[in-house]
N, C-alpha and C positions, 0 to 999 in steps of 0.2 A: 170437239171441245177438250182442251187440256186442263187437268185439274190436279192439283197439288193435294195430297192427302196425309195427314200424320196422326199418330195417336200415341199416347203416353199414358193410357189408362192402366196398364199392366207392366209387369217388369220389362217388356219389350218395348224399345224405343224404336216406332217405326216411322219411315217417310217413304213417300213413292210420288212418281208421277203417272198419272192415267190418263189414256185417251177414252172418252166417252162420246158413244155414236146412237142416234134414235133407235128403236126398234124397227127392223124391216116391215114388220106387220102386226095385227093387233094378237096375234098367237105367240109372238116372241119378245123377249126380254131386250132391253136397250144393250148394246154391244159393250163391254168394258175391256180394254185392253191396257195391261200394265207395263209402260215403258221402261221404268227403273224404278228399284227397290232397294232400301237399306233398312236393316233390321239388326239391332244390337242388344241383347238380353241383359241388363244392368239397371236393377231399380234405383240404383244410386247415380246413374249419370245422365239422366234426362236432359239437364240442362246444358250440358258440356257437349253432346253428342249431337243433338237434334238437328241445329242449324247446319253444322259442317254435313249430315245425311243428305239434307235437303240440296245443298248446294253440290254435292257429289251426285245427286239424281240427275239434277238440270244439266251437270256436265255430260254425264253419260247418254242423256237422251238427246243431247245436241239442241237444248231448248233454253232460250232466255227467259227471264223472269216476266219481261214483258209479252211474252208468248201465251201465259196463262191466263185463263179464263174465270177459274173459281179455285176456292180453297176449300176441303171438307177436312173438320177434325172431329175425334172422337171426344164425347163430352162425359164418358164414364158410363157406368159407375167404375170408381178407381178411387186409390189414396190420395188426400189432398195434395201433396207436395208434387208427386209425379204428375198428376192432373193437369194442374196448372199451367206447367211448363208447356205443355201440347197447345192447349187453349191460348196461352198468351203468345207464342210463336206464331201461331196460325192467325190470331187477331192481327198482330204486327205485319205480317205480310200482306195481308188483306188492306189494312190500312195504307202501308206504303205505295201498294201497287193499284189501289182503288177497286178491288176484286171483292165478290160476296164471299162471305164465309159461313159455311153451313155445317152446323153440329149435328152429328148422328150418335145415338146410343152405340158404345162398343161393342156389347153384346149382340146388337143387331147385325152388326158387321161380320162377327164370327160366324152367325146363322146363315148369313148371305152366303159366306164362302162355302158352307156346308150344303146350301139349297140343292145342288145338282145330284148330291149322294143322297139326300133324304126326301126328295120331292116324290108326294104321294105314298109315302111310307109310314107316316105317323108324326107324334109329337117330337120335338128335338129338345133337350135340355141344354143350357149353356152355362157353364160355371167359370168365374174367374177367381183368382186369388185377392181375397179381402182384408189379409193378414189376421192378426189375433183369432187365429185357429177357425176363421169365417170366410164365407164364399159370398160373391155376388151371383145371382142367378136369375134366369127368364126362361120360360118355355116359349116354343115356336110352334105352328103348325101351317104347313104349306109356306113357309117364309115369312110369315106373320106373328107377331109377338101375343100371346094369348094370356101370359102371366107374367109378372115382375116387370121391371128389374126389382128385386128387394136383397137384402143381406141377412145371412142367418149362418149357423153351424152346419155343416154337410147333413148331419144327422136330422136335421129340422126343414131341410129343403124339401117341398112338396112335388115329388116326382110326377106325381099326374098320371097322364096317359104317356109319357115319352118313353120311346122305343130306341134312342140312341142319345149319346152325350158327345158334348164337344168343349174345347176350352182348355183351361189350366191343366198340364200334365201332372202338376203333383196333387190334383184334386179329382180328376176323372174317376180313378180308381177305387174312389170312396162310394161310388154308386154302382150297382149291379146291372149295368147296361153296356151295349155296344160302343166302342168308342171311334169318332170320326177324327180324323188327324188334324184338324183346325184349331191350333192351340191359342193363336191372338189374332187381334183385327188387322187383315191385310189391308194395303192402299185399294186394292180392287174390291173388297168387300165394303169398306167405307164408302166409296164412291157409287157402288151398287145400290146402297141404301139411300143414299141422297139423289140418285139419278132422276125420279120422277120431279122433285124441286129444280134441280140444275136445269133440266131439258125445257122444263116450262118456264124458266125465267122468275121463278117465285123469290121474292124479296125475303132473306134468312131472317129466321126469328132471332131475338137475342142468345147470346151464348151463355147458358145455364149450366154449371157443372152439376153431374149428379153424383153427389157423395153418399147419399143414403144414410148417413150418420153424421154426427158432429166431428168436425176435423179436430186433430190434437193441436195443429196451431191456429192462430185467429185468421180467419178467412179474410183475404181482400176482395172487394167488390170487383165484379167482372161488368157491372154497368159500362165502363169506359172500353173495355175491349169489345163488348158487344156493340158499341157504336161503331166499330172499326169495320164491322160487315155491312 
């Protein structure tokens, strides 16, 4: 299964093509192989660079748009302006190509990228930049989210039983925890989170952005975009 994955929930504008295969047995996970990735860290360039990145990934992998089977998009939490760019772009591709569009929590994708390093090691804390001197956060145990997502000041984050942290490089040092090297959602992490639904052929739910607080701008409705999936 060929999956287009995009995320604009952080300052990193991310696009990639991922090949997803079922698990070989009950004790293994689905196989996620990234064929092409483009990442540009620029919180003000989401709209300008995302679609060109997608086209570059298709060209690099030698994949036509008609070869895609699904789209996965990070739905946040993230700032309003950047987040809606990724969701609108994913919905547009899904609508144009008749593909299911699955939304996943962007923090979950970072946790999925950290799963190999964190397996059976205890809870993982994931944080990303929420601006206004705040962070979005969630905690995970064995890859499953056990708290969050929420937004607050770093000093107010309930660390709980976390033994390691991943996410925003500008914020992980605010916590007295070992730092894992996964700063933003990767295409492979996004697809890994959506893998059970993708492989089961589950009809995706409506795309609902995780803002966690009122946006500075007036929010546009995503009902039309959700219908594209």
